[in-house]
N, C-alpha and C positions, 0 to 999 in steps of 0.2 A: 766047190769049197772056196775058191778064190773070190767068187761073187759074194758069198756070205761074209768073208773077212773084210771085203771092201765096204759092204753095207754096214757092218758092225763099226768099222773105223769112221765112216761118214756120220753115223748116228752119235758116236762118242764125240766127234768134233762139233756137231750141231748142239749137243747138250752142253758142252763146255762153252761154246760161244754164247748160248742163251744165258748161262750162269754169269758170264762176264758182263753181258749187257745189262742184266738185272742188277748186278752189284754196282755197275757204273751209274745206272739210273738211281738206285737207292742212295749212292754217295752224293749225287747232284741234289736229290730231294732233301737230303739231310742238311744241306746248306752250311757245311763246315767252312770256317774261314780259311782253313788249310787242313790237309790230312796229317794227323799226328798218330804215332804208334807208341805202344809200350816199349818197344825196342829202342826208340829214340829218346826216351825219358832218362834223364841223368839223376839217378837215385842218390848219387854222392853229393849233388848240389843241394837237394832238398832233404836234409838229414831228418827232418821231422815227419816225413812221409813214411807211414808204416808199410814197408815194401812187401812183407808177407801178405798183409791184408789187401793191398792194392793188387797184387798178383792173383789173389783168390777171386777178385772181381772180374777177372778175365773170363771166368767160366760163364758169366752172364746170368747166373742163377738168380740174382736179385731181380732181373727182368721177369723171369718166370713167376717169381713170388710177388710181383707188383710192389717191390720195395723201392725206397728212395735213397739216394746217396747225396750227402751234403759235404762239399769240400770247402773248408774254411782255411784262410791263411793270408798273410800279407801279399802284396803284389810281387810278382816275379818268381814265385816258388813252383809254378807249374800246374796250378789248379785247372786252368783251361786246357792245357796239354793233356792232362789225365782224363778230363771229361771227354775230350774229343777222341782220345785213344780208346776209351770204353765204347763210345758211340761207333767208332770205326770197326771195332771188333764185332759189335752188334750188326752193322751193315754187312760185314763179311759172312755173318751167320744167317743172313737173309731176313733180318729184322728191320722194320721201318723206324727211322730215327729222324728227329728234327732238332737242329741246334739253333738257338737264338740268344740274343742278350735280353736281359730284363727290359731295358729301355726300348728295344725294337719290338718286343712282344707287346708291351703296353701301348706303344704308339699304334701298332697294327690293330689291337683290340679296341682302343678308344676311337680310332678312325672308323672302324667297322660299326661301332655302336652309333656314331653320329650319322652314318650312311644307311642305317637299318639293315646291316649285314652281320650283326654280331653273332647270332646263333650259327650261321653258316661258317663264319670265320673260326669260331670256337670249335666247331665240329671238325672242320678240315685241317686247321692249323695246330690245334691243341690236343684234341682227343684222338685223332686218327693215328698219329705215330705211336708205336708200341713203347718207345723211349723218347722222352722229351728232355732236352738239355737246356737249362736256363742259366746263362752265364752272367756274371757281374751284378748279382743282386746286391744292392746297396751302394753301387758305384755312384749312382745319382739317387737322391731321395725321391720317394713316391709321393704324389699328391694324395689326398684322401680318396678321390675317385679312382686313381691308379691302384691304390692299396686294395680297394674293393674288387677291381678287376683281377688283380694278382691273386687275392684270396679265392676268387671264383675258379681260377685255373687250378689252384692247389686242391680245392674241395672237389671239383669235378673229376680230377684224375686220381684222387686218394683211393688206394686199394683197388684201382681198376687198371692202372698202367704205371710203369716205372718212370722216375724222374731222376736227373742228376742236377743239383743246384750248386752253383759256386758263388762265393762271396769273399771279399777281402775284410769284412767286418767280423769281429768276434761274435760268437753265437748270441750272447746276451744283447748285442747291439742291433742285430738284424731286425727284430720286432719293432724297436723304436724307430728305425729308419723307414720301415714300411708304414708306420702310423702317422708320419708327418703330414 
């Protein structure tokens, strides 16, 4: 009986270690600039954030439904923090996530396009993650070519995988910034 208990303990420890390695790998692959959690978010600071709705997003059901979340507001209210917190919750649930800024994503895609690697880059970097987080949309205006690339990302993922988008622009201004 002791041998059985020892084996059971060893198997449990191995399973736990594998889970921790997988979570660490998914966290690295997500490329978060820093790990942020819901527990660290100061809801008293950002009074406009609908706390009940944000807490319901922790269930990650929007990912299962392939829905998108758009976080809008002025600089400094915690949009990026909340996006990363949702992404980190997803990583903890074993879901592949990728975090990027709009500028970095468009630079990566335009470079890949010039080098003839666009389809591969789009598949691996944009379509592969179950949740794609694009931060700082509108921080810098898009060129016409960048706007096309951005639209392709949105169109390819639409109803296939979830996204979280953040912008400091009001909703009505996002489209005009993309079309410049």
